[in-house]
C-alpha positions as CSV (number, residue, x, y, z in Angstrom):
1,X,11.0,60.7,84.4
2,X,12.1,63.6,82.2
3,X,10.9,63.7,78.7
4,X,13.6,64.3,76.1
5,X,11.5,66.9,74.3
6,X,11.1,68.8,77.5
7,X,14.8,68.6,78.2
8,X,15.6,70.1,74.8
9,X,12.9,72.8,75.0
10,X,13.6,74.1,78.4
11,X,17.3,73.2,78.9
12,X,18.8,71.9,82.1
13,X,20.9,73.2,84.9
14,X,24.2,71.5,85.8
15,X,22.8,70.0,89.0
16,X,19.8,68.7,87.1
17,X,21.9,67.2,84.4
18,X,23.9,65.2,86.9
19,X,20.7,63.4,88.1
20,X,19.1,63.1,84.7
21,X,18.8,59.4,83.6
22,X,17.7,60.4,80.1
23,X,21.0,62.2,79.6
24,X,23.2,59.4,80.8
25,X,21.4,56.3,79.8
26,X,18.8,57.5,77.3
27,X,15.0,56.9,77.4
28,X,14.0,53.4,78.6
29,X,12.0,52.6,75.4
30,X,15.2,52.5,73.4
31,X,15.9,49.1,75.1
32,X,12.6,47.7,74.0
33,X,11.7,46.4,70.5
34,X,10.8,49.0,67.9
35,X,7.1,48.1,68.0
36,X,6.9,49.6,71.5
37,X,8.6,52.9,70.6
38,X,6.4,56.0,71.0
39,X,5.5,57.9,67.8
40,X,7.9,60.6,66.6
41,X,7.3,64.0,68.1
42,X,7.2,66.5,65.2
43,X,7.0,70.0,66.5
44,X,4.9,72.4,64.5
45,X,6.0,75.9,63.6
46,X,3.2,77.3,65.8
47,X,4.6,75.6,68.8
48,X,8.2,76.9,68.4
49,X,9.1,80.1,70.2
50,X,9.6,83.3,68.3
51,X,13.3,83.3,68.9
52,X,13.7,80.0,67.0
53,X,11.8,81.3,64.0
54,X,13.9,84.5,63.8
55,X,16.2,84.5,60.8
56,X,19.9,85.0,61.7
57,X,22.9,85.5,59.5
58,X,25.6,83.1,60.6
59,X,29.1,83.5,59.2
60,X,30.9,80.1,59.2
61,X,34.7,80.2,59.4
62,X,36.4,79.1,56.1
63,X,38.8,76.3,56.6
64,X,41.6,76.6,54.1
65,X,43.3,73.3,53.4
66,X,47.0,73.5,52.8
67,X,47.8,72.4,49.2
68,X,50.8,70.4,50.3
69,X,49.3,68.1,52.9
70,X,49.6,65.1,50.6
71,X,53.4,65.5,50.5
72,X,53.6,65.3,54.2
73,X,51.8,61.9,54.5
74,X,55.2,60.1,54.5
75,X,58.6,61.1,55.7
76,X,60.5,59.9,52.7
77,X,60.1,60.2,48.9
78,X,60.2,56.4,48.3
79,X,57.4,55.6,50.8
80,X,55.3,58.5,49.4
81,X,55.6,57.2,45.9
82,X,54.6,53.7,47.0
83,X,51.6,55.1,48.8
84,X,50.4,57.0,45.7
85,X,51.1,53.9,43.6
86,X,49.0,51.7,45.9
87,X,46.1,54.3,45.8
88,X,46.2,54.4,42.0
89,X,46.2,50.6,41.8
90,X,43.2,50.5,44.1
91,X,41.4,53.0,41.9
92,X,42.3,50.9,38.8
93,X,41.1,47.6,40.3
94,X,37.7,48.8,41.5
95,X,36.6,49.9,38.0
96,X,34.3,47.3,36.5
97,X,36.1,47.3,33.2
98,X,39.3,46.2,34.9
99,X,37.7,43.4,36.9
100,X,39.4,40.7,34.8
101,X,42.8,42.4,34.6
102,X,43.4,43.5,38.1
103,X,46.9,44.5,39.2
104,X,48.2,42.2,42.0
105,X,51.5,41.4,43.6
106,X,54.4,43.7,43.9
107,X,54.4,47.2,42.5
108,X,55.7,47.5,39.0
109,X,58.1,50.1,37.7
110,X,55.4,51.6,35.5
111,X,53.2,52.1,38.5
112,X,55.9,53.8,40.4
113,X,56.7,56.1,37.5
114,X,53.0,57.0,37.2
115,X,52.9,57.8,40.9
116,X,56.0,60.1,40.5
117,X,54.3,61.8,37.5
118,X,51.2,62.4,39.5
119,X,53.1,64.0,42.4
120,X,55.0,66.2,40.0
121,X,51.8,67.3,38.2
122,X,50.3,68.2,41.6
123,X,53.4,70.2,42.7
124,X,53.6,72.0,39.4
125,X,49.9,72.8,39.4
126,X,50.3,74.4,42.8
127,X,53.3,76.5,42.0
128,X,53.3,77.1,38.2
129,X,49.6,77.2,37.1
130,X,50.1,80.3,34.9
131,X,53.2,78.8,33.2
132,X,51.3,75.6,32.5
133,X,48.4,77.5,31.0
134,X,50.8,79.7,28.9
135,X,52.8,76.8,27.5
136,X,49.6,74.9,26.7
137,X,48.0,77.8,24.9
138,X,51.0,79.8,23.4
139,X,53.8,77.2,23.5
140,X,56.0,79.4,25.7
141,X,55.9,81.2,29.1
142,X,55.5,84.9,29.6
143,X,58.6,87.1,29.7
144,X,58.0,87.8,33.4
145,X,58.0,84.1,34.3
146,X,60.9,82.7,36.4
147,X,61.0,79.8,34.0
148,X,61.7,82.0,31.0
149,X,65.4,81.0,30.7
150,X,64.6,77.3,30.8
151,X,62.3,77.5,27.7
152,X,59.9,74.9,29.2
153,X,57.9,72.4,27.2
154,X,54.8,70.6,28.3
155,X,54.8,66.8,27.9
156,X,52.0,64.7,29.4
157,X,51.0,67.6,31.5
158,X,54.5,68.0,33.1
159,X,56.7,71.0,32.6
160,X,60.2,70.0,31.4
161,X,63.3,71.9,30.5
162,X,63.6,72.7,26.8
163,X,66.9,72.8,24.9
164,X,68.5,71.5,21.8
165,X,69.2,67.9,22.8
166,X,66.3,66.4,20.9
167,X,68.5,64.3,18.7
168,X,70.9,63.2,21.4
169,X,71.3,59.5,22.1
170,X,70.4,59.8,25.8
171,X,67.2,59.2,27.8
172,X,64.2,61.5,27.7
173,X,64.7,62.5,31.3
174,X,68.2,63.7,30.6
175,X,67.2,65.5,27.4
176,X,64.3,67.4,29.1
177,X,64.5,67.2,33.0
178,X,61.4,67.7,35.0
179,X,61.1,71.2,36.5
180,X,60.6,71.3,40.2
181,X,59.8,74.4,42.3
182,X,62.3,75.5,44.9
183,X,61.6,75.0,48.6
184,X,58.7,72.7,47.9
185,X,58.1,69.6,50.1
186,X,58.3,67.3,47.1
187,X,61.6,68.9,45.9
188,X,63.1,68.6,49.4
189,X,61.9,65.0,49.6
190,X,63.6,64.2,46.3
191,X,66.8,65.8,47.3
192,X,66.9,63.9,50.6
193,X,66.1,60.7,48.7
194,X,69.1,61.1,46.3
195,X,71.3,62.2,49.2
196,X,70.7,58.9,51.0
197,X,70.6,56.9,47.7
198,X,74.2,57.9,46.8
199,X,75.5,57.2,50.3
200,X,75.2,60.8,51.7
201,X,76.6,62.5,48.6
202,X,78.0,65.9,48.9
203,X,76.5,69.1,47.3
204,X,78.2,68.7,43.9
205,X,77.5,65.0,43.5
206,X,73.9,65.6,44.7
207,X,73.3,68.3,42.1
208,X,74.7,66.1,39.3
209,X,72.7,63.0,40.3
210,X,69.4,64.9,40.7
211,X,69.7,66.7,37.4
212,X,69.8,63.4,35.5
213,X,66.0,63.4,35.9
214,X,64.8,66.6,37.7
215,X,65.7,70.2,37.4
216,X,64.9,71.9,40.7
217,X,65.1,75.7,40.8
218,X,68.0,77.1,43.0
219,X,69.3,73.5,43.3
220,X,72.7,74.4,44.6
221,X,71.4,76.3,47.7
222,X,69.0,73.4,48.3
223,X,71.8,70.8,48.0
224,X,73.9,72.6,50.5
225,X,70.9,72.9,52.9
226,X,70.2,69.2,52.6
227,X,73.8,68.1,53.2
228,X,74.2,70.5,56.2
229,X,71.0,69.4,57.8
230,X,71.8,65.7,57.6
231,X,72.5,64.4,61.1
232,X,74.6,61.5,59.9
233,X,76.8,63.7,57.7
234,X,77.3,66.1,60.6
235,X,78.3,63.3,63.0
236,X,80.6,61.6,60.5
237,X,82.2,64.7,59.1
238,X,86.0,64.2,59.7
239,X,88.0,67.0,61.3
240,X,91.0,67.8,59.1
241,X,94.2,68.0,61.2
242,X,96.9,70.2,59.8
243,X,100.4,69.0,60.9
244,X,103.0,71.6,61.6
245,X,105.8,71.4,59.2
246,X,109.4,71.2,60.4
247,X,112.0,73.8,59.7
248,X,113.7,73.9,56.3
249,X,117.2,72.6,56.1
250,X,120.1,75.1,55.6
251,X,120.6,74.0,52.1
252,X,117.0,75.2,51.2
253,X,117.3,78.7,52.7
254,X,121.0,79.6,52.1
255,X,121.6,81.5,48.8
256,X,124.1,79.7,46.6
257,X,124.9,79.0,43.0
258,X,122.4,77.0,40.9
259,X,122.7,73.2,41.4
260,X,125.2,73.6,44.2
261,X,122.7,71.7,46.4
262,X,120.6,69.3,44.2
263,X,117.9,66.8,44.6
264,X,117.2,64.0,42.1
265,X,114.2,61.8,41.3
266,X,113.2,59.5,38.5
267,X,109.8,59.2,36.8
268,X,108.4,56.9,34.2
269,X,108.4,54.5,32.5
270,X,108.0,56.1,29.1
271,X,108.2,54.7,25.6
272,X,110.0,56.2,22.6
273,X,111.0,55.2,19.0
274,X,114.0,56.4,17.0
275,X,111.8,56.5,13.9
276,X,108.3,55.5,12.8
277,X,109.3,51.9,11.9
278,X,111.4,51.3,15.0
279,X,110.1,49.3,18.0
280,X,109.1,51.2,21.0
281,X,111.7,51.3,23.8
282,X,111.2,51.8,27.5
283,X,113.0,54.7,29.2
284,X,112.9,56.8,32.3
285,X,113.5,60.4,33.0
286,X,115.9,61.7,35.8
287,X,115.0,65.1,37.1
288,X,117.6,67.1,39.0
289,X,116.2,70.0,41.0
290,X,118.2,72.8,42.6
291,X,117.1,73.2,46.2
292,X,117.5,76.9,46.2
293,X,116.5,78.3,42.8
294,X,114.2,75.4,41.8
295,X,116.0,75.1,38.5
296,X,115.5,71.8,36.7
297,X,117.8,69.6,34.7
298,X,116.3,66.6,32.8
299,X,118.2,63.4,31.7
300,X,116.9,60.5,29.7
301,X,118.0,57.1,31.0
302,X,117.4,53.5,29.7
303,X,116.8,51.7,32.9
304,X,117.0,51.9,36.7
305,X,120.3,50.1,37.2
306,X,123.2,51.5,39.3
307,X,125.5,51.9,36.4
308,X,123.1,53.9,34.4
309,X,122.3,56.1,37.4
310,X,126.0,56.9,38.0
311,X,126.4,57.6,34.3
312,X,123.6,60.1,34.3
313,X,125.1,61.8,37.4
314,X,128.3,62.2,35.5
315,X,126.5,63.7,32.6
316,X,124.8,66.1,34.9
317,X,128.0,67.1,36.6
318,X,129.7,67.6,33.2
319,X,126.9,69.8,32.1
320,X,126.2,71.9,35.2
């Protein structure tokens, strides 16, 4: 039977490897109790060949991990936030000082908000490390920064839009929205989440709803991209049919004197008073429109009765 040390030292050919019981089943002493195992074979340096003792420089390939792999763990923003919240809860519960106050049950709103903040910090650290350092040290970003026009401020390690709404009676997120980088996986996930949350909102509604809490860069282009790439929106997009209009009647296209051919319509009701102390009275307005010149004649009427309508026609004829 072959010795494992001999196999390792001399190597084996493929035909020998096929018939080797040591390779396929291991040495027989492994199946026996440990007291029957042979002593460990420790090779001394003198017994090793010269090639094994020769120093060689080995260059190992550097594996670069993408910084955004965390954002691809889930397909939606809501599930990603829940995953991060559960991880943070687990980290909180395993600490000895939190043994008597463990977090159990459903995820709380505070936990979900903490998970969102953690994701935002990670995304901003990847894209805006220089801006975060500048705001933390100098209170403002450099003049060459793409965030210069936003006058960002740093709150709880998160870059937010500055501005002059500090004293406004609105929420903190609306005063200073969270800055998000353009074309980032987290930003795209948030835009898709709001697009589905507001029942497949269009680009304008999507921009308005997202900016209540976040401020993505180049948001309009991203909103159009999200809406156009939505399969449901593409399938349900109605095709507008334009009906062919009929020919205009001769009265509309034949030159004539004003109000020779006239159309009439009434609008209202309106309310008027003869003076400040009088009671408000309901009234209507009759509009006479010339079909050729589009000239307008306006009459004030009290109600919609036939007698009043005939009276206003008589006044119109007497005037025009």
